[in-house]
Backbone as numpy.savetxt, mean C-alpha at the origin, in Angstrom:
# Nx Ny Nz CAx CAy CAz Cx Cy Cz
2.12 -24.34 -9.04 0.96 -23.15 -9.64 2.03 -21.77 -9.48
3.54 -21.92 -9.04 4.34 -20.94 -8.78 4.85 -20.56 -9.74
4.30 -19.61 -10.74 5.13 -20.14 -11.98 6.37 -18.90 -12.38
7.17 -18.33 -13.16 7.58 -17.19 -13.74 7.12 -16.48 -13.46
5.78 -16.76 -14.22 5.07 -15.23 -14.68 4.51 -14.96 -13.70
3.84 -15.48 -13.29 3.15 -15.17 -11.27 4.42 -14.40 -10.88
5.36 -14.95 -10.07 6.79 -14.44 -9.97 6.72 -12.85 -9.78
6.78 -12.72 -11.26 7.15 -11.33 -12.58 5.95 -10.76 -11.91
4.66 -11.24 -12.25 3.59 -9.91 -11.39 3.32 -9.57 -10.25
3.79 -10.69 -9.32 4.25 -10.42 -8.11 5.28 -9.49 -8.28
6.19 -9.56 -8.39 7.31 -7.85 -8.41 6.43 -7.20 -8.44
6.17 -6.93 -9.94 5.55 -6.14 -10.82 4.44 -5.30 -9.55
4.04 -5.79 -9.04 2.50 -5.46 -8.42 3.18 -4.63 -6.83
4.24 -5.21 -6.84 4.91 -4.84 -5.18 5.08 -3.07 -5.63
6.45 -3.54 -6.67 7.46 -1.84 -7.03 5.68 -1.07 -6.92
4.90 -1.76 -8.57 3.60 -0.72 -8.89 3.05 0.03 -7.94
2.54 -0.74 -6.51 1.98 -0.44 -5.50 2.35 0.42 -3.95
4.04 0.02 -4.71 4.57 0.74 -3.48 4.63 2.33 -4.15
4.94 2.19 -5.26 5.28 3.81 -5.98 3.78 4.18 -6.30
3.01 3.92 -6.45 1.43 4.50 -6.88 1.56 5.15 -5.41
1.41 4.35 -4.46 0.78 4.82 -3.06 2.11 6.37 -2.92
3.14 6.22 -3.28 3.96 7.52 -2.18 4.31 8.81 -3.44
4.23 8.33 -5.15 3.87 8.97 -5.85 3.16 10.45 -5.68
1.52 9.75 -4.85 0.05 10.25 -4.40 0.80 11.24 -3.50
1.34 10.79 -2.50 1.97 11.27 -1.16 2.81 12.43 -2.02
3.75 12.18 -2.38 4.53 12.92 -3.44 3.93 14.24 -4.09
2.69 13.57 -4.75 2.26 14.60 -5.97 1.22 16.12 -4.77
0.24 15.13 -3.64 -0.03 15.66 -3.55 0.54 16.94 -2.62
1.47 16.86 -1.56 2.65 17.47 -1.27 2.94 18.83 -2.06
3.45 18.44 -3.62 3.88 18.92 -5.10 2.67 20.30 -5.00
1.23 19.90 -4.93 -0.10 20.51 -4.96 -0.43 21.41 -4.05
-0.21 21.23 -2.93 0.11 22.59 -1.75 1.27 23.21 -1.70
2.05 23.26 -2.20 2.94 24.13 -2.22 4.43 24.04 -1.51
4.15 22.54 -1.76 5.58 22.18 -1.41 6.35 21.44 -1.50
8.24 21.77 -1.66 9.01 21.04 -2.90 8.95 19.33 -1.81
8.80 18.37 -2.44 8.81 17.07 -1.38 9.41 16.45 -2.59
10.58 15.25 -1.65 11.25 13.94 -1.74 10.11 13.18 -1.90
11.04 12.03 -3.16 9.99 10.69 -2.63 11.72 9.57 -3.32
11.17 8.92 -2.01 12.16 6.90 -2.14 11.25 6.16 -2.22
11.94 5.10 -1.90 10.87 3.73 -2.54 10.17 3.70 -1.18
9.92 4.22 -0.45 8.92 3.66 0.67 8.97 5.10 1.62
8.72 6.08 0.90 8.35 7.63 1.58 8.39 8.50 0.76
7.64 9.80 1.29 7.12 10.72 0.86 7.10 11.80 1.97
8.27 13.36 1.34 8.68 13.83 2.08 9.11 15.16 1.87
8.39 16.39 2.37 8.52 17.68 2.19 10.56 18.26 2.71
11.16 18.05 0.87 12.34 18.55 1.81 12.89 19.87 2.54
12.02 20.71 3.31 12.21 21.32 4.32 12.04 20.57 5.83
11.77 19.34 5.16 11.37 19.11 7.25 9.75 19.21 7.84
9.28 19.93 7.39 8.76 20.30 7.92 6.85 20.37 6.95
6.20 20.84 7.78 4.10 20.73 6.87 4.23 22.24 7.45
3.87 22.93 6.83 3.67 24.52 7.22 2.04 23.94 8.25
1.34 23.32 8.05 -0.53 23.68 8.33 -0.38 21.94 8.80
-1.40 21.63 10.12 -1.02 20.12 10.07 -1.84 19.62 9.74
-2.94 20.78 8.74 -3.89 19.69 7.81 -3.32 19.88 6.86
-2.06 19.94 6.27 -1.05 19.81 5.05 -1.03 18.14 5.66
-0.62 18.13 6.35 0.20 16.56 6.94 -1.41 15.82 6.79
-2.57 15.87 7.00 -3.62 14.89 7.08 -3.81 14.65 5.52
-3.90 15.40 4.69 -4.36 15.60 3.46 -3.35 14.66 2.84
-1.78 15.03 2.96 -0.99 14.24 2.30 -1.10 12.93 2.23
-1.13 12.75 3.86 -1.10 11.90 4.40 -2.29 10.13 3.34
-3.27 11.47 4.04 -4.51 10.57 3.62 -4.40 9.90 1.41
-3.71 10.97 0.92 -3.54 9.65 -0.33 -3.48 8.62 -0.48
-2.31 8.45 0.13 -1.13 7.47 -0.42 -2.46 5.98 0.12
-2.92 5.88 1.20 -4.03 4.48 1.31 -5.05 4.60 0.59
-5.88 6.21 0.48 -6.62 6.18 -0.72 -6.23 5.81 -2.14
-5.15 6.47 -2.82 -4.93 4.98 -3.68 -4.77 3.78 -3.73
-4.42 3.33 -2.73 -3.94 2.18 -2.31 -5.40 1.37 -2.30
-6.43 1.95 -1.99 -7.79 1.75 -2.27 -8.71 1.51 -3.19
-8.06 2.48 -3.93 -8.72 2.16 -4.70 -8.16 1.95 -5.95
-7.08 1.44 -5.97 -6.13 0.45 -6.58 -6.72 -0.85 -6.71
-6.96 -1.42 -5.04 -7.80 -2.86 -4.76 -8.90 -2.81 -5.58
-9.65 -2.14 -4.93 -11.19 -2.03 -5.54 -10.94 -1.90 -7.40
-10.22 -1.79 -7.90 -9.81 -1.88 -9.57 -9.86 -2.78 -9.83
-8.24 -3.55 -9.01 -8.01 -4.84 -9.36 -9.26 -6.10 -8.62
-8.95 -5.96 -7.78 -10.53 -6.45 -8.00 -11.78 -6.84 -8.53
-12.39 -5.68 -9.55 -13.11 -5.49 -10.31 -12.72 -5.94 -11.32
-11.31 -6.11 -12.45 -11.07 -6.89 -13.15 -11.12 -8.00 -13.28
-9.92 -8.86 -11.61 -10.47 -9.88 -11.53 -11.68 -10.34 -11.46
-12.21 -10.53 -11.02 -14.01 -10.73 -11.47 -14.32 -10.67 -12.61
-14.35 -9.69 -13.51 -14.10 -9.76 -14.36 -14.05 -10.61 -15.95
-12.31 -11.11 -15.11 -11.66 -11.84 -16.24 -11.14 -12.86 -15.54
-11.01 -12.36 -14.18 -10.95 -13.98 -13.57 -9.15 -14.36 -13.82
-8.29 -13.58 -13.88 -6.90 -13.47 -14.24 -6.07 -13.93 -12.73
-5.77 -15.22 -12.21 -4.97 -14.95 -11.36 -3.36 -14.40 -11.26
-2.74 -14.15 -12.25 -1.80 -13.38 -12.30 -2.11 -11.57 -12.06
-3.53 -11.54 -11.60 -3.39 -9.94 -11.33 -3.75 -10.44 -9.77
-3.96 -11.57 -9.11 -4.11 -10.95 -7.70 -3.04 -11.15 -6.89
-1.77 -10.75 -7.02 -1.02 -9.77 -6.28 -1.04 -8.74 -6.45
-1.57 -7.66 -7.25 -2.03 -6.66 -7.88 -3.11 -6.03 -6.08
-4.11 -6.48 -5.77 -4.35 -6.68 -5.15 -3.90 -6.99 -3.68
-3.54 -8.76 -3.26 -2.98 -8.70 -2.70 -1.90 -8.39 -1.54
-1.78 -7.18 -2.17 -0.53 -6.27 -1.85 -0.57 -4.92 -1.43
-1.69 -4.95 -2.01 -2.69 -3.63 -1.08 -2.96 -4.39 0.26
-3.78 -4.81 0.00 -4.26 -5.82 1.40 -2.60 -6.17 2.74
-2.20 -6.36 1.84 -0.66 -6.60 2.95 0.18 -5.67 3.14
-0.05 -4.17 2.49 0.30 -2.97 3.13 -0.12 -2.19 3.48
-1.11 -2.20 3.66 -2.49 -1.94 4.94 -1.97 -2.52 6.26
-2.14 -3.54 6.07 -1.82 -4.55 7.19 -0.73 -4.02 7.92
0.36 -4.34 6.89 1.88 -3.79 7.61 1.88 -2.68 7.70
1.06 -1.73 7.66 1.36 -0.68 7.55 0.32 -0.46 9.34
-0.61 -0.28 9.64 -1.46 -0.72 10.38 -0.71 -1.86 11.93
0.47 -2.14 11.38 0.82 -3.43 12.85 1.85 -2.67 13.25
2.25 -1.92 12.16 3.74 -0.52 12.55 3.14 0.26 13.64
1.75 0.84 13.49 1.04 1.91 14.22 1.72 1.58 15.90
1.83 0.67 15.49 2.12 0.41 17.28 3.48 0.80 18.11
4.29 0.73 16.69 5.85 0.97 17.04 5.76 2.84 16.62
5.09 3.38 15.45 5.27 4.94 14.62 4.23 4.76 14.05
3.20 5.72 14.44 1.74 5.86 13.66 1.84 6.19 11.59
1.44 5.26 11.16 1.45 5.53 9.99 0.44 6.81 9.45
0.23 6.21 7.78 -0.47 6.84 7.09 -2.14 7.42 8.36
-2.56 6.22 7.80 -3.93 5.94 8.63 -3.71 6.42 9.97
-3.21 6.14 11.39 -3.21 6.42 12.47 -2.86 8.06 12.81
-1.90 8.22 11.82 -1.95 9.70 11.79 -3.13 10.33 11.15
-3.61 9.90 10.83 -5.39 10.73 10.81 -6.28 10.45 11.89
-5.94 8.83 11.95 -6.88 9.02 13.22 -6.40 10.40 14.37
-5.51 10.17 14.70 -5.48 10.87 15.68 -5.45 12.10 15.60
-5.20 13.20 14.07 -5.65 13.78 14.02 -7.25 14.11 13.63
-7.50 13.14 13.35 -9.38 13.89 14.04 -9.65 13.02 14.93
-9.36 12.85 15.95 -9.75 12.80 16.91 -10.63 10.95 17.14
-9.57 10.15 16.51 -10.89 9.28 16.28 -10.17 7.69 16.91
-8.91 8.00 17.02 -8.45 7.20 17.83 -7.45 6.60 16.54
-6.47 6.10 17.30 -5.03 5.76 15.99 -5.12 4.81 15.25
-6.39 3.29 15.51 -6.10 2.28 14.97 -7.68 2.60 14.60
-8.40 3.53 14.71 -10.10 3.79 14.10 -10.23 3.10 12.74
-8.71 4.25 11.51 -8.66 3.90 10.72 -7.99 2.85 10.29
-6.77 2.62 10.36 -6.28 1.61 10.10 -7.28 0.26 10.12
-7.79 -0.48 11.51 -8.55 -1.44 10.86 -9.98 -1.33 10.17
-10.25 -0.37 9.93 -11.66 -0.12 8.68 -10.90 -0.15 7.66
-9.65 0.31 7.19 -8.32 -0.48 5.87 -8.74 -1.73 5.68
-7.77 -2.16 7.18 -7.53 -3.72 6.83 -8.78 -4.02 7.17
-10.24 -4.20 7.02 -11.04 -4.61 7.11 -11.55 -5.28 5.89
-11.67 -4.00 4.89 -12.49 -3.42 3.46 -10.95 -4.00 2.53
-10.09 -4.28 2.83 -8.78 -5.13 2.04 -9.14 -6.11 2.05
-9.06 -6.84 3.90 -9.46 -8.10 3.07 -10.70 -8.52 2.50
-11.49 -7.84 2.85 -13.10 -8.39 2.73 -12.82 -8.27 0.68
-12.09 -7.75 0.56 -11.65 -7.94 -1.11 -10.99 -9.02 -1.51
-10.20 -8.78 -0.76 -9.19 -10.18 -0.71 -9.89 -11.86 -0.55
-10.52 -11.69 0.16 -11.38 -13.12 0.56 -12.63 -13.16 -0.30
-13.64 -12.21 -0.80 -14.47 -12.91 -1.66 -13.94 -12.97 -2.83
-12.44 -12.07 -3.28 -11.86 -12.41 -5.04 -11.43 -14.26 -3.92
-11.07 -14.32 -3.50 -10.51 -15.36 -3.32 -11.07 -16.91 -3.43
-12.03 -16.44 -2.37 -13.27 -17.44 -2.43 -13.95 -18.10 -3.72
-14.25 -16.37 -4.50 -15.46 -16.64 -5.47 -14.12 -17.31 -6.83
-13.38 -16.78 -6.68 -12.20 -17.76 -8.34 -11.60 -19.15 -7.41
-12.11 -19.21 -6.07 -11.71 -21.42 -5.81 -10.16 -21.31 -5.91
-9.24 -19.99 -4.86 -8.18 -19.59 -4.76 -7.34 -21.05 -3.98
-6.73 -22.32 -3.67 -6.23 -23.02 -3.24 -5.86 -22.43 -2.03
-5.26 -23.24 -0.74 -4.81 -22.25 0.73 -2.91 -22.37 -0.19
-3.07 -22.99 -0.78 -1.22 -23.34 -1.27 -1.47 -22.07 -2.41
-1.83 -21.81 -2.93 -1.78 -20.61 -4.06 -1.73 -19.03 -3.44
-2.94 -19.46 -1.94 -2.48 -18.14 -1.25 -1.36 -17.68 -0.68
-0.85 -18.87 0.04 0.11 -19.41 0.36 1.06 -19.03 -0.15
1.56 -19.33 -1.10 2.70 -18.74 -2.58 2.76 -17.24 -2.74
1.48 -16.91 -2.82 1.22 -15.49 -2.95 1.77 -14.67 -1.57
1.62 -15.16 -0.44 1.98 -13.97 0.68 3.52 -14.47 0.88
4.04 -15.10 0.57 5.88 -15.61 0.46 6.32 -14.96 -0.28
5.78 -14.30 -1.27 6.79 -13.74 -2.99 5.87 -12.36 -2.86
5.06 -12.08 -2.27 4.36 -10.17 -1.41 5.82 -9.82 -0.39
5.70 -10.74 0.62 6.79 -10.59 1.66 7.84 -10.33 0.95
8.17 -11.13 0.56 9.44 -11.43 -0.04 10.24 -10.08 -0.76
9.43 -9.79 -1.42 9.25 -8.09 -1.81 9.65 -7.10 -1.61
8.12 -7.22 -0.77 8.38 -5.97 -0.29 9.04 -6.13 0.69
9.73 -7.02 1.52 11.16 -6.76 2.21 12.39 -6.17 1.92
12.65 -7.19 0.38 13.54 -6.44 -0.71 13.42 -5.10 -0.88
12.15 -4.48 -0.92 11.97 -3.58 -1.37 12.18 -1.87 -0.64
11.28 -2.44 0.59 11.32 -1.97 2.16 13.55 -1.78 2.29
13.85 -2.52 2.43 15.32 -2.70 3.04 15.82 -1.92 2.54
15.37 -2.14 0.85 16.40 -1.66 -0.16 16.00 0.33 0.23
14.95 0.03 0.58 15.08 1.58 0.35 15.51 2.52 2.25
15.91 1.31 2.90 16.60 1.90 4.71 18.02 1.72 4.29
18.54 0.75 3.36 20.00 0.46 3.43 20.83 2.05 2.62
19.89 2.17 1.82 20.57 2.75 0.56 19.88 4.62 0.04
18.76 4.82 0.77 17.53 6.20 0.66 17.55 6.35 -0.57
17.07 5.76 -1.60 16.66 5.67 -3.09 15.82 6.52 -2.99
16.63 7.86 -3.62 15.63 9.31 -3.98 15.07 8.72 -5.77
13.77 8.90 -5.91 13.02 8.82 -7.17 12.94 10.11 -7.21
12.96 10.73 -6.57 12.39 12.33 -7.24 12.57 13.05 -5.91
């Protein structure tokens, strides 16, 4: 079940998902007037801070929103075409939100910061987004009758490529824009 084509799609899914997410942060920051920097796993103002708290909140929100949009689009594409090679594009979105939510225990990420800003709790939005992503992955897996072995291989490949992506960013601080 684990073909070279599937592994390639999985790699593309990880690269695409991280890039689109961070590019959304970068774009919104630029739109709000900041000179932004984008690495493999971060988008931030070159000046090091935001002028207004709500700017930080808006910039933080676009990454998870674009990731959710990506998940919905791939959910619908897979529903229409039943192409298992596209499953990593959906699953990576779930994995990114799950990982981000878990890391909020250590350091609030996008959704955690937004929740704090809105006074709705640190974990309210991460739990909500994880639940939505999980539902999309679960419904797709059931509808397409994906076997446990296929899902497990997807998890392992996505974890491997995501870890390499984040590790490369932490080690080399790769600046893209």
